[in-house]
N, C-alpha and C positions, 0 to 999 in steps of 0.2 A: 420432390427431394429432401430430406429429414437428418437436421444435425442436432447431435445432443451435444449440450456446455455444462462444464461446472466450473464454479466460483465459488473456491474454499477461501472464506473471509476470517475473523476473529474468531466468533461464535457459533459458525456453521457453513455448512456446504450448501449451496442452492443448484438445483439442476434446473436444465430448460431445454426444450424442444423447441426447435426453428424451423419454420415450415420454408423455403429458398424460394418458393413460386409466389407466394401471399409475402413475403417478406415480413415474418410478422411470428413471435412468441407464444405458440399455443396450448404449451403448458409449461409448468414452474411450481418445482414443490422444492421444499427445505429439510434438513434435518441437524441437529444442533449436535456440536462435542465442548467439552468443556475446557477452562483453562484454570491450572493453579498456581497458584503466588506464595512460593515456599515462603520468599524476606522479599523486605521492601527493593523495588527494582528488578526481580525477579518475575519471571512468566514462563511456564512451562504447559507442555500440551501432550497427548497419548496419540502418536500416529496410527495407533490402531483403530483409536477411535472416527481417526481418517477414514479409511478403510470400510469400517461401518456405516459412517453415514453418506458416504459417496454411494454404496448401494443401496441405502434405503432411501435416498432421494433421487437415484436415478430410477430405478424399479416406478416408482411412485409418477413420477413424471413420464415416464414412456407409458405407464396404465392407464394416465392421466390423457396425453396423447392419444390412445385409442390403435397405437401402432405398434408392429412386433420387429420390423424391420429399420435400422440406422444407420446413415451412409457414412457419417464422420464423427468423430468425438475430440472436443478438445477441451482442455482445462487452463484457467487462471487459478493463482494463490496467491494467498497475501506473499510479500518477499522475507528474505533474511529469517525465514522460520526454519532451523536448523536441524535435520532429521541426523541420525546416530545410529548403523543399522550395520547388519552382517550382510554378507554377499545376495543372501537368501530372500532380505527385506525384513528381518526381524529386527526390531529398534533394540537396542541395550541400553538406551534409558530414554528420559521424556525428552521431546524437542525442545528447544528453546525457541521461545515464540519470538516474531517480531520485534516487540517493546521490550523485552529483557535487555536490559541495559549493565548487567553485569561486567561487562567486559569494555567499560571504559577508558581504564588505562590501559588496556591494548589499544584500542581505537587512538588514544594518544599517541601512540608508537609508531604508527602507522605513518604519522606525518615528518617521521626521519628518513623514510624510504625517497632515494632521492634516482627512481628510475621513470623515464620519459612516461611510461603508464600511467603512472600516477597523477598525470595531469589531467588524464579523463575524468577524474574524480575529485578534481579540484588540490589534491594533492595529500589526501588523507583518507582513511574509511570511517565510516558514520557507524557508534557503538551498537546500533542494531545488526551491523553487516556479518556475512558468514566469515572472514578471515577472523577479524578480531576475537568474533566467537568459537574458534577455532583452537587460537593461541588463546586463550583462557581454557578451553578445556584440556588443550595436550599440560598444562601448567598446574591446572586444578584436581584433576580426573588424569593423570597419567594411565591407570590401570584401565579407563574408557578406550581413552584415545588408544591405547595398544590393541585392543580388541577392537576397534572400530573396521570393516572394509570399508565402508561408505558413510562418508559426510556429505550430506546434500541439502538442498534445499526441501521443502515441503513438495514443490512441482515435481521436483526429480520422482521424489519417493511415490506420488500420484500416479504419475504415467508409468514407473516399474508396474504398482498394482494393477494398472491396466493393462500393460503387454508383456510383462515380464523382462523387460530391456531398460539399463539404465542409460540413461540421455541426457545430458543437459540442454538449456534456452539458452539460445544466445542471449537473449537480452538479460537471462539472469547472470549470468556471468560475466557481462559486460559491466552491465552496473553495480554486483556486487560483489565480485569474485578478482578484481583487478584482471581481468582477461583484456588481454589485445585483441578487441574487434575489427581492429581494422587490418592487423597482418592476419589475424584469425589462429592464434598461438595463444597458450597457457604463458605465461611470465615465471617460470617456478624460482626465477634469482630474486622475485618480491618475496615470496615466500620464506625462502633459506634465511634471508636477510631477519625475518619477522620469527625465525626459530620454529619454523612448522615445515620445514622443508621436504617433509613424509604428506604433506598436504596433496598435492597433486595426483600423486599414486589413490588418494583415496575420493577423489572428486570424479562422477562418472566425465570419463573420456571422449564420448561422440556429442558433441556438441553441434545443436541444429538451429540454423535461423525459425522464427517466430513465422508460423503459417507454414513450417515445412512438414514431411510426412516422417514420423519414426515408426509406424508398421502398424500391422492388425492389431487387432484387442485381441487378447488371449483368451483362449477358447471357456477355461473358467470362467472367466467375470463378465463375457457373454450369456452366457448362462446363468449368474447371478443378477443380472440385469433385466432377463428373459427375453433375449433378444436371440428370434430365430437366424440371424448373420451375426458376423465379425468386421464390426465396421473399421474403416482406417481412424487410427489416432495420431490428429496434427498436436504440433509443437506448440504451443501456447508460451503464457511467460507472467510477468506482474500481475494481479488484479486491476489495480488501478490504469496500469500504463497498456494492458489489454482494451482497458475502455477505450482508448483513444480512438482504436480503430470503431468501435458502438457508437464513438459520438460525430466520427470521419472529421475529426483535427488534427489529421498525421500531415498536415503539410504545415510547412513553418507561417506563422501568425495565429495559430488556432492553439488555444490551452485549453485542455479537461481540469475540471475543478470538482474532483468526487470527497464530499463530505460524508465522513462515517464516523469509525473508532477513535481515526487520526482523520488527518488533510493530506490530501496530495495534489500539487500543483504541478500541470505535466505539459512539456511544448516539444516542438523541437526548431531546431535551425539550420538555415540552406549550408551553414560553413561552420567552422569551428571559432568560438569566440571565447574568451575569457569571461565564463559566468564565477567569479569567485562567490563564496559564501553557500552555491547550490551544488548539485551533483551533476558533474559531465562537463564541459558535452560528452556523449555516447556517441562513437562512431557506428552505425549499422545495429544499434541495438533494437530498433524495430523495423525499420524500413531500410534498406539500401541507399546511400548516399545520404542521408540526414544524421542531424546530430539529435541524440533526445538530451534534454533539461530537465532534471527531477526536483521538485522544490515540496515544501511540507511541514506539515506541523503534527509531532506524536500523538499529541494528545488531542481530544477535539469533542466529539459525540461522547467519548469514553466520562468527560468532567462531567457535561451535564448527564449524563447517566447515573451516573455515582452520586452526585449532589442530590439528586432527586430521587434516585432508589435508596443508596446507602446510607445518606446522612439525611434527608428529610423522611425518609421510609414509607415514599408513596409508591401505590401503585401504577401500572397505565395508564387510567384512568385519571389520578391525581395528577401525574407528569403532565396528561395534556391540558387539563387544568392551569395548570401552572406557568406551560407556554401561552394560553392565551391571554393567561393575565400579562406576561410582558409586551406580548403582541400590541395588548389594548393602549401601554403605558409602556412606550420601547426607550424613552428618558428617565424612567423612576430607576436606573441605576448612575446617572450623574450624579457625582460628589465620590464614588466608589471606583478604585481600577483594580482590576487583577491583573495577573500576567499565568500564560496560560501555558506552564513548563511544570503539567505534571509530572511528565517520566522526561524532562528534557526536552532540548529545540532540537530540533532536525534540521532547518534553511530559516532566516538564511547565517544564524550564529554556531550551528554545528555544535552544539554545547551539551552532552549528555546529562550535567550534574548540574544543570540550573532546576530549581521546584518552583513549585506553582504558588503565588503570594496573593493577597487580597490587600489591600490599604483605606485607610479612611472610612474604615466602619463606624459606626455607633449604636447605643443600645435601641435608637428609633427606626433600625434597618430590621426586614424580615425575610422570608426564604425566596420571593418575589425580588426583591431587591437583589439578593446575592445571586440567583441565578441570572437575573437581566446581566450584573455585572461577570461575569465567566461567560454570557453570548459576547459581552462587548467585547473580552480579552480574547478569543476565540478569533472573531472579525478582526479585531486589530493586527492579530498577529497572520493572516491573510493578506491586510493591506499593505504591512510591512514587507512579505514575500512580493508585491507587486511592485514597491516602492523598489527595493533593490534592484530587482531586475531591469527597472527602467533606466536606472544608473549604469548597468550594464551593458544598455543599449537595444535589450532585447524587446521589438516589438509585439504587442501583442492586439491584435484588429478582431479576435474574438473568443468569446469566454462561453462554452458549455459547462453548466452544475448537473450534477448527478449523485445518487448516492443518499444513507439518509439524512442529510442535510436538507432534502426536499420537503420530507415528514414535519420537520421541524420548522412553520412559520418564523419563530421570531429568530432561529440564526440563521436562517436563510436571507432573509431581509435585512438583517443586519450585515450580514457579509456582502453583498448586493450595496448596501449604502455605503458600507465604509470603504471597497473600492472603488465604487464611485462611477462604476459604468451600466450597461445595458449587459444582461447575462442571459443566455439560451439556456432554458431548462429541459432536460429530456425528456420526453414522458414515459420512456421505459426506463424504472426506476432501477435496473442491475446493466449497465452499459459494459460490463465485464462478460458476462453472459453473452451479450450478442458482439462483441469484440473476439468471443473466443469461435462463435459460428463464423467468425469473417476470416478467420484462422485455418479452420476445418474447412471451409469453400474455397480457398485459398490451394491449402493441401491438395484438396480431390481435381484440380484443374478446372474447375468452373470459371476461374477468374485468372489473368495474368499475374495479377500481385495483390497486394493487401490494401494499396490505394483505390484499385477498381475496384475490389469486393468491398471495403468500406462505403463505398457512395453507395452500392447499390442494396447495401444490409441497416444502414446507419438509424438509430433513433431519430424520428421526428422530436422538436422542440418545441417552448414557447419562450416568450421572451418577459423578463420579470425588468422595470425600470428602477435605480435607486430614486430614496427621497431627498431631495436637493435639503432641505433643512437636517436632515440627521447626517447626512456625508460630509456636511459642513464641521458639525461637530465630531465628525471621526476625524477629519482632517487637522483639527486642531489637539486633538486628545492624542494622536500617533506621536508626536514628539515628545509628551510627557510618559506614554509606554516605553518608548525607546532610553528615556533617560532612567525612568526606576530602575530598569533591567540591567542597565551599567552599574545604578549605583548598589542593586542587591545582588549584583554577581558573587563576590564576595563571601554574602552571606550563604548565599543558596549552596554556593560551593562546599563552604565547612559541612553544612546540613547533610549533602550528600555525602559528604565522606564519614560522618554519624551516621548517618542511615545505610555503609555497607559496610562500617565497623574497621575502616582505616583512618578514622580520626585521630591524632595526635595528642 
């Protein structure tokens, strides 16, 4: 039995073919698409490029696997990448990428809504999410809003491309749309209070749980992918969240740590708990009866790539050599302190107007020192997430790490040292692809539920231990990181206003 999965990331889509009998990914291919940054804090993509990349990567993976038939397909995508379309799927403007933070003031307004469902997101929506972005669109591009038949997530657009059906994932709706996943209903009162009462009619109306069946792939798509059959399309969800299935950390106590362009830390609770500063807990978002908690950092690997390629002008070989320099002298940035808020803070501060900083610079510092300081800042941000979770009473007994961080030895070891605990590193570098296959297998009825399927399909891991000396340094530096953040917040807020053109 063969399953096809797609993982739509920030820079491109990966396609994987999974052999359910051997529990292995037998082929993986990738296709790129572009991101445009019209102004500071804005980021956009063309949904038509997603469609083209899906076909390119999908065809290549199926060909590499040497097969002509696929039993089921599932996609995972970035969350809060918002597409604006006509009913036939034609985009009427570029999609607002997840990291786009133009809706900062709108996100702050959501904190004024006093609806019980708002407790699932900690009382307000992040600047990245669909609802603040919809508010911004209606206010600033009313002609686009008027012409839009569908406002949706990238996942919904991809599933429409696969099947010709507009459906929503219960995960995305619960985590990003203020959908009541406990009562299984939209909450139009929230949208009305925010001035977007007509958003409900523009959202996909059928909400399907992760691992549920959407329907048969369209004949046109099957032909485009070179298939002899029309496989079942299963409902997926947010890329990192679906990775929990690929890591088999679905049960409470486990945490998935995915480091890539951004960092996402995910865990589940057995019952509703106050997790102020984080997103959630969301009931039934991933699996029935569990409460999903989402933590993370907006900028991570993106900072390191920006520094190495855009600022230092290095190619991939030069970047690898720079990483090795830092690995060999991990303490080289002591005396420097960077704050990892290039595109704001996701958790635990939930402040999209924070900005990146670096202090302690002298003329004696070089590129390796600056790079190491940024590595440390990202690691400190991760340590701060786990520190605040512990303060909220959330116990984590196992951390599984995956993503691009695994390919950056300096960043990976710094993170393990900063959080000060053993970490299991997934041998499969894309858990979202594996997790999407878990969803596909569940939709086919091969397994009774997602947890059973995850245990069968999950990636093997290897363990990395923290360096006690470096852990001690991070423990001593974390209070300084927090102190600097508090002290510089007014300055960063002012600069963010200047960048957005709203400074007085």
